[in-house]
N, C-alpha and C positions, 0 to 999 in steps of 0.2 A: 469647570474642571481645575484643578490645582496642578501648578507646575513649579519645579525648582530648576534653576538653572546654576550649575556649577561653574564658577569662574576661577581662572587662573590668570594672575598677571605677572609681569616682570617687576612691577614695583610693590612697595608696600611690605618687603621682607624685613623681618627683624630677627632672622635666623632661629625662629620658634618652629614647632612642628605645623606642618600645613601653611608653611610660609607663602604668602602671596595668593592664598585660596580664599575664596568666599563664597557666598551663595546668595541668591536673589529669588524671593517667592513671587510667584505670577498667578493671577486669577484670569483664566480666559476658557471661551466656550469650546475651542479646539486647538489643535497644534498649530496651525497657521495665524490664529489669532494671538496664540502665545509667542511665536516667533517675531510677530509684529510688534508687540509690546516690549519683547526682549530688544528688539532693534531699536527702539524708542528710547529704553533706558541706556542702553551702551552708547549709542551713536547721538542721541538726542534729536530734538525736532527743532525745524526752523525758528520756531517761535519761543525756543527755551532761553534765548537771548545768553547770560553768562552762567547759567545753569544747565548746560548741556551735557548729556553722558552719565555714564555710570558713577554712582556715588557722588554726585554733583561735581565732577571734575571734567575737564574738558578731554574728550576722547583720545586726543593727541598726547596728553602727558600720562594717562594710565593706559597703555597698549596692553590688551588682554591678548594672551597666547593660546588659549583654550577655553571653550565654553562649551558645557553638556547640558543641555534641556532635558529634563526628565519629567515624565508624567506620573503624578502621584495618584495610584491606584487604589491603595488600602492605606490606612492609617490606624495605629493602635497606641493607646496610652501605655507607656512603659511603667510597671510597679516599682520604680526605682527605690523608694522608700521602703517598700518591703524587702527587697533585694539587700540594702544596707542593714535593716534589722536582722535579718536572717544571718549574714556575714558577721555581725557585731557579736550575735547569740553564740556562733560556732565558735568565734575568736576568744570569747568569755569562757566557755567550756573547755577549748584548749588550753587556755592560761591556768584554768584551776587545776585541770589533769597534770599539767606540768609542774604546778606548785606542790600538789599532794606526792607527786612522784618523787620531787626534790626531798620534801619533808619525810618521806618513807625512807630514802636512801639516808639521810642524816640521823633518822632513828635507827635503823640498822647499824650504822658506823658507831653510835654511841653505845648501843646495847652491846656489841662485840668488845667494845673498849673496857666498859664498866660492869658488864654482866647484868 
């Protein structure tokens, strides 16, 4: 099974959106195994030496204030390229219509002025 841990820490804030937030992907056979692996990633293991804890930092220096573990039950590829193409086509059509409308107004103005 696939799990995602949503992690929120007090450090690493650069005043951007999702400041201090990150995620960690885990593969485990069940929720208990996922929690065990997550504990190992966050707190580290005794044999980790100087690479204990989340993101290769000591857990004391990177205190987490919230962790939510989610089980991924369904996955779908998002057709993002199709979405971009669709919105670009709509934008282009809208621009063309606006240009035609501006040209029509200019034509009517000149026609009224010069006959």
